N, C-alpha and C positions, 0 to 999 in steps of 0.2 A: 284606409283601402289603397291596395297596391294596384298600378296602372301597368300594363305591359304592352307595347307597341310592337308592329309587326317587323320580323328579324329574319324570317325564312320566306320567299317567295313561294314557294312551294305549299305552305298553309293557305295561302289566297287562292292560288290555283285551285286547292281543294275545294275551298269554300263556293267558288265562282262555278264550278261543275254541279255541285250539291244542291246549290240552292237557285240555279237558272241564270247565271250571268253568263258565262261563257263556256262553250262547249268546243273540244277539238272537231274540226271541218271533217267530214267524210268519215266519222268514226266508225261507223259499221264496216267500212273497207279498211280498215288501219290506218285513216288518217291520211295528211297531207302535211309535208314539213312546214310549221310556221304559218298555218292557216288556220282561222279560229271563226267559229258562228257565234254571234251573240242571242241568248235565250231571251225569254220572256223580260226580266228583270235589266238584263244588259243591254237590251233594244230601248228599253225604257230610260234608263240610265245614259247612253249614249244620245237620245234624243233631247234628254234635258240637259245635256253639256251643249250640244250644237245649239240648242233655244237660247241659253243662256249668254254663249260667245257671241249668237249671230244679233242679240239685242244689245249686247253690251256695243257691238261695231256700228249697226246701223241705225240704233235710234238715236243718233246725231244729226245735226244739219249739214257735216261735213264729209259724210260716208255712205255712201249706196251699194246694193248687192249685186250680184252677178251671179250666174250659172252656166258658164262655159262647157262646150264638148269635151268628151274625153280624148276624141280622135279629132288631129289636126293636122293641116297641111304639114307634109314633112319636111319643108324649108322652116317652118317654125323652130325645130329642133337644130338645124343647122346654125341660123341664126341665134339661138341662145346659148350656142355651145356645147349642147347635150351630144351631138353626135360625134363629137371629136376630143370632147376633155370629160364626159360625164361617165368615169369609169374609176375602180379601185383596184390596185394593185392585189394578184392573187398568186397563191404558192399551194402546191399540192404537196402531200407525202407520198412518195410513189410506193411505200411499204404499206402504210395502213389506211390510204385512199384518203384521208380526212383532208378537208380544204380550209383554208384560212386568208385573211387578209394580211398582205404582208406589212401594212403600217400599223397592225393593232397587235402585232407579237414580237417577241425577240427570238430573230431568226435563228441564233445560236442555241435559244432553248426553247423551241415549240411547244407548245401543250402537248403534243403527241411524245415527247421526249422519253418519258418512263415507260410507254406502251411500247415503243418500236426504235429507240434511241436518239430519233430526231436528226438523223443524219442523211435524209433520202428526201430533202424537200427540192423542188424543183425552182428554176430561177423565175423571181417575180415577173409577172407578165400581166396587163391591162386587162380588165374584163368591163366591157360597158353595161351599164346596170340596166337599160332599157328594154323593154318588153317589145318584141317586133312581131308584128303580124301583117298581112296581106288585106288589101281592101279590093273586092270584086273575085270575078271567079278565077282570074290567072294569079298564080303563085312567081311572080318574075320583079325584077329590081323595080320597074315602073309602078309596081302595086304595093312598095312597102309603106306602111304606116307603122306609128308606135303607141302604145299606150302611155298615156302622159306621165311622166316621172315627177311632176309637178302640177299645182293649180296656178302659178303665177303668170305663166307665158300666155294662160287663155285671158288674164286680166289686162296684160301688156298690150297684145293686138288689139283689144276692145276700147284702148284708151281714148281713143278719136272719138269711136262712138258714143261711148259713156258722157264724155263731157259735153258732147255737143247736143245729145238728145235730152240730156237732164240740167243743161244750161250750167255746168260746174265751174266754178273758178278756182284755179290753184290759189291754195293747197287744199285739195281734197283727196278722199281715199275711196277704193272699190275693194268690198269684202267679197268674200267666196268659199263655200265649204264643198268639197266633193272628193272623190276617190282618186287616188295616186298607186302608181305601181312602180317597183323597183325590183329588180332580179338581185338581190342581196346576195352577198357571197357567205355570209354567218350570220342568217337570221337567228332570233332567239329571246331569251329572258320573256315567255309568254309572249303578251301582246305588245311588248316595247318596241321589238324589230321585226316587222312583217315584208313581205312581198307584196301585198295588197292592202292599203291603208287609207284613212282619209283624213286630210287636211283643212285646217280652217286658217285661211290665209288673209291679210290685208295688206293691201298695197296703195301707200300714201305719196302723193305726187306734190313735190314741193319745188320751188324757185331754187336754182343753185344758190348757195349762201344761207339760206336758212335750213340746211340739212341738218346742221349739228344740232341747232335749237331742236328741231322736229324729233331728232333722234333721242335727246334727253328726256322730250316728253312722252314718248311711247314706250322707251324703257320705263318710265315710271308708272305711267298707265297700265301696262302688261302687268307689273308686279302688283299693283294694287288690286287689278282683278282677280288674281289667285287668293290675296289675301283676302277680299272681301267674301269669297265663297269658303273662308274657313280652314285655310290650308296653313297649318304650322310655320311660323316663321323661321323656326331653325331649320325646315325641310327646305328651303328655298334660298338660293343664292345666285348672283351675276359671275357669268366667267366672260372675259374679253378675250377675244379671237387675237393670238398673236399673229405677227405678221406670216409665219409660216402657216399657220391654221386658214388665213383669210381665203375665202373662194376667190375665184378669178375676176368676179364681178364686183367684188365688195370694197368699199372705201373703208368701212369699218362693221364690226359685227359683235354683238352681245348674244350670251345664252341666258336664259333663265334655266337654271339647273336645278333638279328635285332629287332629294337624295331617296332613291329606291333601297330595297333589301340590297341590290347587288351593287349599291356605289353612287355615287354623283352621276346623273346623266342629263342630256339636254331635254327640257321639256317645251322650250320654246325657244325661237332666234328671233332677234330683233337685227336687222341689217341695213346699213347704210349702201344702197345698190348704186349710187351715185346716177349717171344717166346712160349707163351701161346698156341696159335692156332696151328703151326706146330707140338709142342710137346703131343698135345691131339690128331691130327689125325695120328702121327707115332704111337702113343701108341694103339690106337684103330683100325687101320689098318694093323699095323704089317708091313709096309712099312718104310724104313730108309729116311727120308726126310733131313738129314745133309747135309750142303753144304760143300763141298772140295775149300778151296781157295789156288790155285796154289802157288801164290807167298811166302805164309808162311807156305805151307803144312799144314795148319789146318784146321780139320772139326769142324762145329757148326752150332747149329740151328739157322738161322736169327730172330733177333727180327723184329717187325713189326709196322713200323708208319703207321695210316689209317688217310685218309681224307675222312669221311663220309658226302655226302649232300644230301638232297631230292631235286628231280627235282621240283616238286610241291610247295615245300615252297619255292624253289626260285624264281619261275614265282610268287607266290603270294607277294613275298618281292619286288621283280621288279616291281610290279604294284603298291604296296602301297607307296613304296619309290620315284615312278615318277608321281604319282598323285599330281596335284596340281590345285588351281583355282585361276586365276589372276583377280583382281579387279581395274578395273579403273573408274575415274569420270570425265565428259566433260558436263560442262554447268549445273552441278547440276545432273545429269543423270549417274547412276551407270551400269557399263555393266561388265558382268561375263565370262571370257573364261576358260571353262576345258580343261586342258590339260594332257596328260600323257608324259611326257618328258622321255621317253625310249631312251636309248641308240641306235644308229644306228644299231649296229649289233643283239640288241635285237628284234627292232621294226617289227612287224609281217607283214606291209606293207611299202615298201621303199619309194613308190611315189604313187601319184594320179594325174589323168590326166583330165583335164576339158576344155571343148569346152566352151568360153564366152556364146555361145547362141545355140540353137538348130537348127541353119542355117546349112545346108546340108554339105555345103563347109566348116564349122569347125568341124561338127561331123566326115567328111571323114578324115581329115587331122589328127584329135585328136585320131580316131580307130586304124590310122596307126603307130601312135607314140607310143601310148599304146601296140599295136602289137607287136612292136620292143623291147619294156623296158620288157613286160613280158618275154622275152626270156633271160634275165639276172637276173631280179630281181622280187618279190611279187608286182603288182600295183593294183591298183584300177582305175576304170573310171566312172566318175560322172558327170551326164547332166542335174540333177534336182535341182531346187531351185537356190537361187543366190549364187554368187560367195563366198561371207561371210558365208554362212549356208554350204558350202560345205567346206570351210578351217575349219569351227568349228568341222564337222563331223570326219574330217582327226585328228586334234589336239587331240579329244577325244580318238583317237584309237591309237595313238604315231606315225603317219606317219611323218615322216622327212621332205620330198619335197612335193610340190603341183605343177604340170604344167600347165599352163593355155594357151590356143590355142586361139589368139583374131583376130580381122580381119587385123591387122597389119600383122600377120604370115602368111597371104597370099602372100604378099607381099614382106615382109624382111626376111620370112624364119626364124624368131627368135619366141621362147617363153618366158613366163615370169615364173621363177622359184621361190617360195616362199619358205622359210625355217620355219620351225614348230617354234623353240624356239626364234628366234630375230625377226621373222615375215619380215626380210629383203627379198628383191626381186632383182634378177638378170636377164637380159634379155639376154638369150643364144641362140647361133644358133641350130637349129633342127639338123644339121650335124654332130653336136660336143657335142649332148646331154649326149650320152652315157659315154664319156669320162669326161664330166663335172660331171656326177652323181657320176662317181667312184671316183674322186678326193673329191668331196664334201662330200658325206658320210665317207670318210677315215679322211679328216678335222674335220668334227664335232666329230668323234668318239675320234680323238687324243684332241682335245678340253676338250672333256668330261673328259679323264683320267687326262689331266693337272690340270685340276680344282679341282679334288679330291686327287691328289697325293701327 
């Protein structure tokens, strides 16, 4: 058998629209650049991504959760540096009107050179990436607020609230999932870079001097997280930021990069932010944010180790990593099977139920089984086309298990359960089907983790 993995992102874009993962936003009006709507399967996949991330972070004694507001006091963004420094250098082509990030292109050979000669670029100028709006009825300078460009600041300004209310001692972390907004100059590559996106961030507060130890810990922990969900090792790597690449707040930084069809790109960032954030908010707010360590009677501003992942990028990476085409040849005839080999925890649909035919007695039993399973898992019911075609539909959306109700089921009270990746089949009692599925999904998840560890 020959296996081919995804090389052209447009193949995935087509699948996502056709099968209900992702749609262009406002499509009936011609769409809007770099905005996407998650369809029924995409919404389930995204929920599963957030669930596994949230549980991996907060089901431990030293991390708690938070859900901070999108709109914050404007001074927050002054303190963080976003008002003054959160910008990208931008150039425009005066002839073809295309716009580029000056730091991402060769200014002597811009992408539009073949089209218009590339001799008409404006001088680079800084473009602030924050979306500005107004709070209240008046649109004046005193009413300006910003759509948050990151979720992290909501954690920093709540550091004191969280550690006192939850009686947390340093080291401890605060995790958050939420929307962020950046007025990107050049969004693109499907859902990879958009102006509205969802972040999954955890800020871990540590004693100065212990920061490098925790930096190493979280680097390994975050890589292990992706491997535990079946990501192929060859598609993951670390990139250490050079001094030139470091953000103004960072003491050191590493990216976990994923090999997308368009090349290696950042999937998650792990940053040692030192005490920059708390010191800035202490300075601008006038509030004392020092932590008192009872054991040593010391006061200090904690350093912060940040893990910052994009939920939308995670979803895109999971789809890219799991897409494969299996090609078999029998008697000179080739057959292709498209499979989304998603980890069982991520798969939007856990099982599909098929009556072998449209006979009323098979439909009735199948619908009864489907109703039972839907109480525990997201499932689909399908009775159209051949069993083979129904299997292929489910393979293409990543469904781990398919359950067929046949005529023998009416007498032996058993169904055939077929597994996606191996295509092996088990005959299972209907009475024990839920228990079988629970065990099987766990076994499949453990096997994926073991294969990539």
